[in-house]
All heavy atoms as a GROMACS GRO file, in nm:
protein
  521
    1VAL      N    1  -9.877   4.057  12.960
    1VAL     CA    2  -9.867   4.123  13.088
    1VAL      C    3  -9.994   4.108  13.170
    1VAL      O    4 -10.006   4.171  13.274
    1VAL     CB    5  -9.831   4.272  13.072
    1VAL    CG1    6  -9.684   4.294  13.052
    1VAL    CG2    7  -9.913   4.336  12.966
    2GLY      N    8 -10.088   4.032  13.124
    2GLY     CA    9 -10.209   4.007  13.200
    2GLY      C   10 -10.316   4.113  13.187
    2GLY      O   11 -10.404   4.124  13.271
    3VAL      N   12 -10.311   4.196  13.083
    3VAL     CA   13 -10.412   4.299  13.062
    3VAL      C   14 -10.518   4.243  12.968
    3VAL      O   15 -10.486   4.187  12.863
    3VAL     CB   16 -10.349   4.426  13.001
    3VAL    CG1   17 -10.453   4.532  12.974
    3VAL    CG2   18 -10.240   4.480  13.092
    4LYS      N   19 -10.644   4.259  13.008
    4LYS     CA   20 -10.754   4.208  12.925
    4LYS      C   21 -10.754   4.277  12.790
    4LYS      O   22 -10.712   4.392  12.775
    4LYS     CB   23 -10.888   4.234  12.994
    4LYS     CG   24 -10.905   4.158  13.122
    4LYS     CD   25 -11.042   4.190  13.180
    4LYS     CE   26 -11.058   4.124  13.316
    4LYS     NZ   27 -11.187   4.159  13.378
    5GLU      N   28 -10.805   4.205  12.689
    5GLU     CA   29 -10.807   4.258  12.553
    5GLU      C   30 -10.888   4.386  12.543
    5GLU      O   31 -10.849   4.479  12.472
    5GLU     CB   32 -10.864   4.154  12.456
    5GLU     CG   33 -10.852   4.194  12.312
    5GLU     CD   34 -10.895   4.084  12.218
    5GLU    OE1   35 -10.888   3.966  12.256
    5GLU    OE2   36 -10.936   4.119  12.106
    6SER      N   37 -10.997   4.396  12.615
    6SER     CA   38 -11.078   4.518  12.610
    6SER      C   39 -11.002   4.637  12.670
    6SER      O   40 -11.013   4.750  12.620
    6SER     CB   41 -11.209   4.498  12.686
    6SER     OG   42 -11.185   4.472  12.823
    7HIS      N   43 -10.923   4.611  12.774
    7HIS     CA   44 -10.842   4.718  12.832
    7HIS      C   45 -10.727   4.756  12.738
    7HIS      O   46 -10.689   4.872  12.730
    7HIS     CB   47 -10.786   4.674  12.968
    7HIS     CG   48 -10.889   4.674  13.076
    7HIS    ND1   49 -10.957   4.561  13.113
    7HIS    CD2   50 -10.937   4.774  13.153
    7HIS    CE1   51 -11.040   4.590  13.209
    7HIS    NE2   52 -11.032   4.720  13.236
    8GLN      N   53 -10.672   4.658  12.669
    8GLN     CA   54 -10.564   4.686  12.574
    8GLN      C   55 -10.614   4.779  12.464
    8GLN      O   56 -10.545   4.874  12.426
    8GLN     CB   57 -10.512   4.557  12.510
    8GLN     CG   58 -10.424   4.476  12.598
    8GLN     CD   59 -10.373   4.350  12.527
    8GLN    OE1   60 -10.401   4.327  12.410
    8GLN    NE2   61 -10.300   4.268  12.600
    9THR      N   62 -10.734   4.752  12.415
    9THR     CA   63 -10.791   4.836  12.309
    9THR      C   64 -10.807   4.980  12.358
    9THR      O   65 -10.774   5.074  12.286
    9THR     CB   66 -10.927   4.780  12.264
    9THR    OG1   67 -10.910   4.644  12.220
    9THR    CG2   68 -10.986   4.862  12.151
   10THR      N   69 -10.855   4.996  12.479
   10THR     CA   70 -10.871   5.129  12.536
   10THR      C   71 -10.736   5.198  12.551
   10THR      O   72 -10.722   5.316  12.517
   10THR     CB   73 -10.942   5.121  12.673
   10THR    OG1   74 -11.068   5.056  12.656
   10THR    CG2   75 -10.961   5.258  12.732
   11ILE      N   76 -10.638   5.127  12.598
   11ILE     CA   77 -10.503   5.182  12.614
   11ILE      C   78 -10.446   5.224  12.479
   11ILE      O   79 -10.390   5.333  12.465
   11ILE     CB   80 -10.410   5.081  12.685
   11ILE    CG1   81 -10.454   5.063  12.831
   11ILE    CG2   82 -10.265   5.126  12.676
   11ILE    CD1   83 -10.388   4.945  12.901
   12PHE      N   84 -10.464   5.141  12.377
   12PHE     CA   85 -10.414   5.174  12.244
   12PHE      C   86 -10.484   5.297  12.187
   12PHE      O   87 -10.422   5.380  12.121
   12PHE     CB   88 -10.429   5.056  12.148
   12PHE     CG   89 -10.341   4.938  12.181
   12PHE    CD1   90 -10.382   4.809  12.150
   12PHE    CD2   91 -10.219   4.953  12.243
   12PHE    CE1   92 -10.302   4.699  12.180
   12PHE    CE2   93 -10.137   4.845  12.273
   12PHE     CZ   94 -10.180   4.717  12.241
   13ARG      N   95 -10.615   5.311  12.212
   13ARG     CA   96 -10.689   5.429  12.165
   13ARG      C   97 -10.634   5.555  12.231
   13ARG      O   98 -10.616   5.658  12.166
   13ARG     CB   99 -10.838   5.415  12.195
   13ARG     CG  100 -10.907   5.312  12.107
   13ARG     CD  101 -11.052   5.294  12.150
   13ARG     NE  102 -11.131   5.412  12.128
   13ARG     CZ  103 -11.196   5.439  12.015
   13ARG    NH1  104 -11.192   5.352  11.916
   13ARG    NH2  105 -11.266   5.550  12.003
   14ILE      N  106 -10.606   5.548  12.360
   14ILE     CA  107 -10.554   5.665  12.433
   14ILE      C  108 -10.414   5.701  12.382
   14ILE      O  109 -10.384   5.818  12.358
   14ILE     CB  110 -10.552   5.639  12.584
   14ILE    CG1  111 -10.696   5.630  12.636
   14ILE    CG2  112 -10.474   5.746  12.658
   14ILE    CD1  113 -10.708   5.578  12.778
   15ILE      N  114 -10.330   5.602  12.364
   15ILE     CA  115 -10.194   5.628  12.313
   15ILE      C  116 -10.200   5.686  12.172
   15ILE      O  117 -10.129   5.783  12.141
   15ILE     CB  118 -10.109   5.500  12.318
   15ILE    CG1  119 -10.082   5.461  12.463
   15ILE    CG2  120  -9.978   5.518  12.242
   15ILE    CD1  121 -10.018   5.325  12.481
   16ALA      N  122 -10.285   5.630  12.087
   16ALA     CA  123 -10.298   5.683  11.950
   16ALA      C  124 -10.348   5.827  11.952
   16ALA      O  125 -10.299   5.911  11.877
   16ALA     CB  126 -10.394   5.595  11.869
   17ALA      N  127 -10.443   5.857  12.041
   17ALA     CA  128 -10.494   5.993  12.052
   17ALA      C  129 -10.385   6.090  12.096
   17ALA      O  130 -10.373   6.200  12.041
   17ALA     CB  131 -10.611   5.997  12.151
   18ILE      N  132 -10.304   6.050  12.192
   18ILE     CA  133 -10.194   6.135  12.239
   18ILE      C  134 -10.094   6.160  12.126
   18ILE      O  135 -10.046   6.273  12.108
   18ILE     CB  136 -10.125   6.072  12.361
   18ILE    CG1  137 -10.219   6.075  12.482
   18ILE    CG2  138  -9.993   6.142  12.394
   18ILE    CD1  139 -10.172   5.992  12.600
   19LEU      N  140 -10.065   6.058  12.048
   19LEU     CA  141  -9.972   6.076  11.937
   19LEU      C  142 -10.029   6.170  11.832
   19LEU      O  143  -9.956   6.253  11.775
   19LEU     CB  144  -9.937   5.940  11.875
   19LEU     CG  145  -9.852   5.848  11.964
   19LEU    CD1  146  -9.842   5.710  11.902
   19LEU    CD2  147  -9.715   5.908  11.988
   20HIS      N  148 -10.158   6.160  11.804
   20HIS     CA  149 -10.221   6.252  11.709
   20HIS      C  150 -10.222   6.394  11.764
   20HIS      O  151 -10.198   6.489  11.690
   20HIS     CB  152 -10.365   6.209  11.678
   20HIS     CG  153 -10.373   6.102  11.574
   20HIS    ND1  154 -10.341   6.124  11.442
   20HIS    CD2  155 -10.408   5.972  11.583
   20HIS    CE1  156 -10.357   6.012  11.373
   20HIS    NE2  157 -10.396   5.918  11.458
   21LEU      N  158 -10.246   6.409  11.894
   21LEU     CA  159 -10.248   6.542  11.954
   21LEU      C  160 -10.111   6.610  11.938
   21LEU      O  161 -10.103   6.731  11.917
   21LEU     CB  162 -10.286   6.534  12.101
   21LEU     CG  163 -10.304   6.666  12.174
   21LEU    CD1  164 -10.414   6.750  12.108
   21LEU    CD2  165 -10.337   6.642  12.320
   22GLY      N  166 -10.005   6.532  11.944
   22GLY     CA  167  -9.871   6.587  11.925
   22GLY      C  168  -9.846   6.637  11.784
   22GLY      O  169  -9.754   6.715  11.762
   23ASN      N  170  -9.928   6.594  11.689
   23ASN     CA  171  -9.912   6.636  11.550
   23ASN      C  172 -10.007   6.747  11.509
   23ASN      O  173 -10.004   6.792  11.393
   23ASN     CB  174  -9.933   6.516  11.456
   23ASN     CG  175  -9.819   6.417  11.467
   23ASN    OD1  176  -9.705   6.454  11.485
   23ASN    ND2  177  -9.852   6.290  11.458
   24VAL      N  178 -10.092   6.793  11.600
   24VAL     CA  179 -10.184   6.902  11.569
   24VAL      C  180 -10.103   7.028  11.542
   24VAL      O  181 -10.014   7.064  11.618
   24VAL     CB  182 -10.284   6.925  11.686
   24VAL    CG1  183 -10.364   7.052  11.663
   24VAL    CG2  184 -10.376   6.806  11.701
   25GLU      N  185 -10.135   7.095  11.432
   25GLU     CA  186 -10.064   7.217  11.394
   25GLU      C  187 -10.136   7.339  11.451
   25GLU      O  188 -10.250   7.367  11.415
   25GLU     CB  189 -10.055   7.229  11.242
   25GLU     CG  190  -9.966   7.341  11.197
   25GLU     CD  191  -9.945   7.342  11.048
   25GLU    OE1  192  -9.944   7.234  10.987
   25GLU    OE2  193  -9.930   7.452  10.993
   26ILE      N  194 -10.069   7.407  11.541
   26ILE     CA  195 -10.125   7.526  11.605
   26ILE      C  196 -10.055   7.647  11.545
   26ILE      O  197  -9.933   7.658  11.550
   26ILE     CB  198 -10.106   7.521  11.758
   26ILE    CG1  199 -10.177   7.398  11.814
   26ILE    CG2  200 -10.154   7.649  11.823
   26ILE    CD1  201 -10.154   7.373  11.960
   27GLN      N  202 -10.134   7.737  11.486
   27GLN     CA  203 -10.079   7.856  11.421
   27GLN      C  204 -10.082   7.973  11.519
   27GLN      O  205 -10.185   8.002  11.580
   27GLN     CB  206 -10.162   7.896  11.297
   27GLN     CG  207 -10.157   7.795  11.185
   27GLN     CD  208 -10.268   7.691  11.196
   27GLN    OE1  209 -10.370   7.714  11.256
   27GLN    NE2  210 -10.245   7.576  11.135
   28GLY      N  211  -9.968   8.038  11.534
   28GLY     CA  212  -9.960   8.157  11.619
   28GLY      C  213 -10.014   8.279  11.548
   28GLY      O  214 -10.002   8.292  11.426
   29GLU      N  215 -10.077   8.367  11.624
   29GLU     CA  216 -10.132   8.490  11.569
   29GLU      C  217 -10.095   8.607  11.660
   29GLU      O  218 -10.067   8.588  11.778
   29GLU     CB  219 -10.285   8.481  11.561
   29GLU     CG  220 -10.334   8.369  11.471
   29GLU     CD  221 -10.485   8.350  11.477
   29GLU    OE1  222 -10.550   8.419  11.557
   29GLU    OE2  223 -10.535   8.266  11.404
   30ARG      N  224 -10.098   8.726  11.607
   30ARG     CA  225 -10.073   8.851  11.683
   30ARG      C  226  -9.947   8.843  11.768
   30ARG      O  227  -9.953   8.854  11.890
   30ARG     CB  228 -10.193   8.887  11.768
   30ARG     CG  229 -10.317   8.919  11.689
   30ARG     CD  230 -10.426   8.966  11.778
   30ARG     NE  231 -10.455   8.865  11.881
   30ARG     CZ  232 -10.557   8.869  11.962
   30ARG    NH1  233 -10.640   8.969  11.955
   30ARG    NH2  234 -10.578   8.775  12.050
   31ASP      N  235  -9.836   8.820  11.708
   31ASP     CA  236  -9.706   8.819  11.778
   31ASP      C  237  -9.702   8.717  11.892
   31ASP      O  238  -9.642   8.741  11.996
   31ASP     CB  239  -9.672   8.958  11.832
   31ASP     CG  240  -9.658   9.060  11.720
   31ASP    OD1  241  -9.612   9.021  11.611
   31ASP    OD2  242  -9.692   9.178  11.742
   32GLY      N  243  -9.769   8.605  11.876
   32GLY     CA  244  -9.764   8.500  11.976
   32GLY      C  245  -9.861   8.515  12.091
   32GLY      O  246  -9.862   8.435  12.183
   33ASP      N  247  -9.946   8.619  12.088
   33ASP     CA  248 -10.043   8.639  12.196
   33ASP      C  249 -10.167   8.551  12.180
   33ASP      O  250 -10.242   8.533  12.275
   33ASP     CB  251 -10.087   8.785  12.204
   33ASP     CG  252  -9.977   8.875  12.256
   33ASP    OD1  253  -9.885   8.822  12.322
   33ASP    OD2  254  -9.982   8.996  12.231
   34ALA      N  255 -10.190   8.500  12.062
   34ALA     CA  256 -10.308   8.417  12.035
   34ALA      C  257 -10.267   8.305  11.941
   34ALA      O  258 -10.161   8.307  11.880
   34ALA     CB  259 -10.418   8.502  11.973
   35CYS      N  260 -10.354   8.207  11.930
   35CYS     CA  261 -10.328   8.096  11.839
   35CYS      C  262 -10.459   8.042  11.787
   35CYS      O  263 -10.567   8.075  11.836
   35CYS     CB  264 -10.247   7.986  11.908
   35CYS     SG  265 -10.336   7.900  12.036
   36SER      N  266 -10.449   7.955  11.687
   36SER     CA  267 -10.568   7.892  11.631
   36SER      C  268 -10.529   7.754  11.577
   36SER      O  269 -10.413   7.726  11.549
   36SER     CB  270 -10.630   7.977  11.521
   36SER     OG  271 -10.541   7.983  11.411
   37VAL      N  272 -10.631   7.670  11.566
   37VAL     CA  273 -10.614   7.537  11.509
   37VAL      C  274 -10.714   7.526  11.394
   37VAL      O  275 -10.831   7.560  11.411
   37VAL     CB  276 -10.641   7.427  11.613
   37VAL    CG1  277 -10.629   7.290  11.551
   37VAL    CG2  278 -10.548   7.440  11.731
   38SER      N  279 -10.668   7.480  11.281
   38SER     CA  280 -10.756   7.465  11.166
   38SER      C  281 -10.866   7.364  11.197
   38SER      O  282 -10.842   7.258  11.256
   38SER     CB  283 -10.676   7.417  11.045
   38SER     OG  284 -10.763   7.381  10.940
   39SER      N  285 -10.988   7.396  11.156
   39SER     CA  286 -11.100   7.304  11.179
   39SER      C  287 -11.087   7.180  11.091
   39SER      O  288 -11.156   7.081  11.114
   39SER     CB  289 -11.233   7.374  11.151
   39SER     OG  290 -11.237   7.419  11.018
   40GLU      N  291 -10.999   7.183  10.992
   40GLU     CA  292 -10.978   7.070  10.904
   40GLU      C  293 -10.853   6.989  10.938
   40GLU      O  294 -10.814   6.902  10.860
   40GLU     CB  295 -10.973   7.118  10.760
   40GLU     CG  296 -11.102   7.184  10.716
   40GLU     CD  297 -11.094   7.240  10.576
   40GLU    OE1  298 -10.993   7.216  10.507
   40GLU    OE2  299 -11.188   7.309  10.536
   41ASP      N  300 -10.791   7.017  11.050
   41ASP     CA  301 -10.670   6.945  11.091
   41ASP      C  302 -10.704   6.798  11.113
   41ASP      O  303 -10.783   6.764  11.201
   41ASP     CB  304 -10.614   7.007  11.219
   41ASP     CG  305 -10.477   6.952  11.254
   41ASP    OD1  306 -10.466   6.829  11.276
   41ASP    OD2  307 -10.381   7.031  11.260
   42GLU      N  308 -10.645   6.711  11.031
   42GLU     CA  309 -10.678   6.568  11.038
   42GLU      C  310 -10.636   6.504  11.170
   42GLU      O  311 -10.704   6.413  11.218
   42GLU     CB  312 -10.616   6.492  10.921
   42GLU     CG  313 -10.464   6.485  10.925
   42GLU     CD  314 -10.406   6.402  10.813
   42GLU    OE1  315 -10.435   6.281  10.806
   42GLU    OE2  316 -10.331   6.461  10.733
   43HIS      N  317 -10.529   6.553  11.229
   43HIS     CA  318 -10.485   6.495  11.356
   43HIS      C  319 -10.579   6.530  11.470
   43HIS      O  320 -10.608   6.447  11.555
   43HIS     CB  321 -10.342   6.539  11.388
   43HIS     CG  322 -10.243   6.489  11.288
   43HIS    ND1  323 -10.209   6.357  11.276
   43HIS    CD2  324 -10.173   6.555  11.192
   43HIS    CE1  325 -10.122   6.342  11.179
   43HIS    NE2  326 -10.098   6.461  11.126
   44LEU      N  327 -10.631   6.653  11.468
   44LEU     CA  328 -10.729   6.692  11.570
   44LEU      C  329 -10.858   6.612  11.551
   44LEU      O  330 -10.918   6.566  11.648
   44LEU     CB  331 -10.758   6.842  11.564
   44LEU     CG  332 -10.856   6.894  11.668
   44LEU    CD1  333 -10.806   6.865  11.810
   44LEU    CD2  334 -10.881   7.042  11.649
   45ASN      N  335 -10.898   6.591  11.426
   45ASN     CA  336 -11.016   6.510  11.397
   45ASN      C  337 -10.998   6.367  11.449
   45ASN      O  338 -11.089   6.310  11.511
   45ASN     CB  339 -11.047   6.507  11.247
   45ASN     CG  340 -11.093   6.642  11.196
   45ASN    OD1  341 -11.149   6.722  11.270
   45ASN    ND2  342 -11.068   6.669  11.070
   46ASN      N  343 -10.882   6.309  11.424
   46ASN     CA  344 -10.855   6.173  11.472
   46ASN      C  345 -10.853   6.168  11.625
   46ASN      O  346 -10.907   6.075  11.685
   46ASN     CB  347 -10.721   6.122  11.417
   46ASN     CG  348 -10.728   6.094  11.269
   46ASN    OD1  349 -10.833   6.064  11.214
   46ASN    ND2  350 -10.615   6.103  11.203
   47PHE      N  351 -10.791   6.267  11.688
   47PHE     CA  352 -10.787   6.274  11.833
   47PHE      C  353 -10.928   6.274  11.890
   47PHE      O  354 -10.960   6.198  11.982
   47PHE     CB  355 -10.711   6.400  11.876
   47PHE     CG  356 -10.714   6.426  12.023
   47PHE    CD1  357 -10.623   6.364  12.107
   47PHE    CD2  358 -10.808   6.512  12.078
   47PHE    CE1  359 -10.626   6.388  12.244
   47PHE    CE2  360 -10.811   6.537  12.215
   47PHE     CZ  361 -10.720   6.474  12.298
   48CYS      N  362 -11.013   6.361  11.837
   48CYS     CA  363 -11.150   6.372  11.887
   48CYS      C  364 -11.230   6.244  11.862
   48CYS      O  365 -11.307   6.202  11.949
   48CYS     CB  366 -11.219   6.490  11.821
   48CYS     SG  367 -11.149   6.649  11.872
   49ASP      N  368 -11.211   6.183  11.747
   49ASP     CA  369 -11.281   6.057  11.718
   49ASP      C  370 -11.237   5.946  11.813
   49ASP      O  371 -11.321   5.869  11.862
   49ASP     CB  372 -11.256   6.013  11.574
   49ASP     CG  373 -11.326   6.104  11.473
   49ASP    OD1  374 -11.419   6.176  11.512
   49ASP    OD2  375 -11.285   6.100  11.355
   50LEU      N  376 -11.109   5.937  11.839
   50LEU     CA  377 -11.057   5.831  11.926
   50LEU      C  378 -11.105   5.844  12.069
   50LEU      O  379 -11.134   5.744  12.136
   50LEU     CB  380 -10.904   5.829  11.922
   50LEU     CG  381 -10.842   5.772  11.796
   50LEU    CD1  382 -10.694   5.807  11.789
   50LEU    CD2  383 -10.862   5.621  11.790
   51LEU      N  384 -11.114   5.967  12.119
   51LEU     CA  385 -11.153   5.987  12.258
   51LEU      C  386 -11.300   6.023  12.276
   51LEU      O  387 -11.349   6.032  12.388
   51LEU     CB  388 -11.066   6.096  12.323
   51LEU     CG  389 -10.918   6.060  12.336
   51LEU    CD1  390 -10.845   6.171  12.410
   51LEU    CD2  391 -10.899   5.928  12.408
   52GLY      N  392 -11.369   6.048  12.165
   52GLY     CA  393 -11.510   6.080  12.173
   52GLY      C  394 -11.538   6.217  12.234
   52GLY      O  395 -11.635   6.235  12.307
   53VAL      N  396 -11.451   6.313  12.204
   53VAL     CA  397 -11.472   6.449  12.254
   53VAL      C  398 -11.519   6.538  12.140
   53VAL      O  399 -11.495   6.510  12.022
   53VAL     CB  400 -11.344   6.508  12.319
   53VAL    CG1  401 -11.305   6.429  12.441
   53VAL    CG2  402 -11.230   6.512  12.221
   54GLU      N  403 -11.586   6.647  12.176
   54GLU     CA  404 -11.640   6.738  12.077
   54GLU      C  405 -11.529   6.820  12.012
   54GLU      O  406 -11.447   6.882  12.081
   54GLU     CB  407 -11.741   6.831  12.144
   54GLU     CG  408 -11.822   6.912  12.048
   54GLU     CD  409 -11.927   6.994  12.119
   54GLU    OE1  410 -11.979   6.948  12.221
   54GLU    OE2  411 -11.955   7.105  12.070
   55HIS      N  412 -11.527   6.818  11.880
   55HIS     CA  413 -11.420   6.882  11.803
   55HIS      C  414 -11.411   7.032  11.832
   55HIS      O  415 -11.301   7.084  11.856
   55HIS     CB  416 -11.444   6.859  11.654
   55HIS     CG  417 -11.335   6.912  11.567
   55HIS    ND1  418 -11.334   7.041  11.522
   55HIS    CD2  419 -11.223   6.853  11.518
   55HIS    CE1  420 -11.226   7.060  11.449
   55HIS    NE2  421 -11.158   6.949  11.445
   56SER      N  422 -11.522   7.102  11.832
   56SER     CA  423 -11.518   7.247  11.851
   56SER      C  424 -11.468   7.284  11.991
   56SER      O  425 -11.396   7.383  12.007
   56SER     CB  426 -11.657   7.308  11.828
   56SER     OG  427 -11.751   7.254  11.919
   57GLN      N  428 -11.505   7.205  12.090
   57GLN     CA  429 -11.457   7.232  12.226
   57GLN      C  430 -11.307   7.209  12.237
   57GLN      O  431 -11.235   7.288  12.299
   57GLN     CB  432 -11.531   7.143  12.327
   57GLN     CG  433 -11.675   7.182  12.349
   57GLN     CD  434 -11.684   7.315  12.420
   57GLN    OE1  435 -11.616   7.339  12.519
   57GLN    NE2  436 -11.769   7.402  12.369
   58MET      N  437 -11.259   7.102  12.177
   58MET     CA  438 -11.115   7.073  12.182
   58MET      C  439 -11.037   7.179  12.108
   58MET      O  440 -10.932   7.226  12.155
   58MET     CB  441 -11.090   6.934  12.122
   58MET     CG  442 -10.959   6.875  12.159
   58MET     SD  443 -10.951   6.850  12.336
   58MET     CE  444 -10.777   6.866  12.357
   59GLN      N  445 -11.089   7.222  11.994
   59GLN     CA  446 -11.025   7.326  11.916
   59GLN      C  447 -11.018   7.456  11.997
   59GLN      O  448 -10.916   7.524  11.996
   59GLN     CB  449 -11.105   7.348  11.788
   59GLN     CG  450 -11.044   7.443  11.689
   59GLN     CD  451 -11.131   7.453  11.563
   59GLN    OE1  452 -11.244   7.408  11.562
   59GLN    NE2  453 -11.075   7.509  11.461
   60HIS      N  454 -11.123   7.486  12.070
   60HIS     CA  455 -11.126   7.607  12.153
   60HIS      C  456 -11.027   7.597  12.268
   60HIS      O  457 -10.947   7.688  12.291
   60HIS     CB  458 -11.268   7.629  12.207
   60HIS     CG  459 -11.277   7.740  12.307
   60HIS    ND1  460 -11.284   7.872  12.270
   60HIS    CD2  461 -11.279   7.739  12.442
   60HIS    CE1  462 -11.291   7.947  12.378
   60HIS    NE2  463 -11.288   7.868  12.485
   61TRP      N  464 -11.030   7.489  12.344
   61TRP     CA  465 -10.950   7.480  12.467
   61TRP      C  466 -10.802   7.455  12.442
   61TRP      O  467 -10.720   7.476  12.531
   61TRP     CB  468 -11.008   7.376  12.562
   61TRP     CG  469 -11.138   7.425  12.618
   61TRP    CD1  470 -11.262   7.374  12.596
   61TRP    CD2  471 -11.157   7.540  12.702
   61TRP    NE1  472 -11.357   7.449  12.661
   61TRP    CE2  473 -11.295   7.552  12.725
   61TRP    CE3  474 -11.071   7.635  12.756
   61TRP    CZ2  475 -11.348   7.653  12.803
   61TRP    CZ3  476 -11.124   7.736  12.834
   61TRP    CH2  477 -11.261   7.744  12.858
   62LEU      N  478 -10.765   7.415  12.323
   62LEU     CA  479 -10.623   7.407  12.291
   62LEU      C  480 -10.561   7.546  12.278
   62LEU      O  481 -10.440   7.561  12.292
   62LEU     CB  482 -10.600   7.330  12.160
   62LEU     CG  483 -10.612   7.178  12.169
   62LEU    CD1  484 -10.604   7.118  12.030
   62LEU    CD2  485 -10.505   7.120  12.259
   63CYS      N  486 -10.644   7.646  12.255
   63CYS     CA  487 -10.594   7.781  12.231
   63CYS      C  488 -10.631   7.881  12.339
   63CYS      O  489 -10.599   7.998  12.327
   63CYS     CB  490 -10.647   7.832  12.096
   63CYS     SG  491 -10.587   7.734  11.958
   64HIS      N  492 -10.699   7.838  12.444
   64HIS     CA  493 -10.739   7.929  12.552
   64HIS      C  494 -10.695   7.870  12.686
   64HIS      O  495 -10.713   7.752  12.711
   64HIS     CB  496 -10.890   7.951  12.550
   64HIS     CG  497 -10.936   8.023  12.428
   64HIS    ND1  498 -10.960   7.958  12.310
   64HIS    CD2  499 -10.959   8.154  12.407
   64HIS    CE1  500 -10.998   8.046  12.220
   64HIS    NE2  501 -10.998   8.167  12.275
   65ARG      N  502 -10.642   7.955  12.770
   65ARG     CA  503 -10.590   7.909  12.898
   65ARG      C  504 -10.699   7.893  13.004
   65ARG      O  505 -10.686   7.816  13.095
   65ARG     CB  506 -10.487   8.007  12.950
   65ARG     CG  507 -10.364   8.013  12.865
   65ARG     CD  508 -10.267   8.108  12.924
   65ARG     NE  509 -10.200   8.179  12.817
   65ARG     CZ  510 -10.106   8.268  12.832
   65ARG    NH1  511 -10.068   8.300  12.952
   65ARG    NH2  512 -10.052   8.327  12.730
   66LYS      N  513 -10.803   7.973  12.996
   66LYS     CA  514 -10.908   7.970  13.097
   66LYS      C  515 -11.035   7.917  13.040
   66LYS      O  516 -11.065   7.932  12.927
   66LYS     CB  517 -10.931   8.109  13.155
   66LYS     CG  518 -10.811   8.160  13.229
   66LYS     CD  519 -10.843   8.295  13.288
   66LYS     CE  520 -10.721   8.354  13.357
   66LYS     NZ  521 -10.743   8.486  13.406
   0.00000   0.00000   0.00000
């Protein structure tokens, strides 16, 4: 399709990260008013590694609206 190999690699990393994010297990707490993500969740670790984002920040913002 005319996409450079370096761009393809970036696209594949983003797609892989999105797929891993879909597998992150979020546990509900307090009757659904709160949630948490395990710090050992392998899919969250893979997501953060692929996109180069900080694990603790991603873990926090997946469970907080503001």
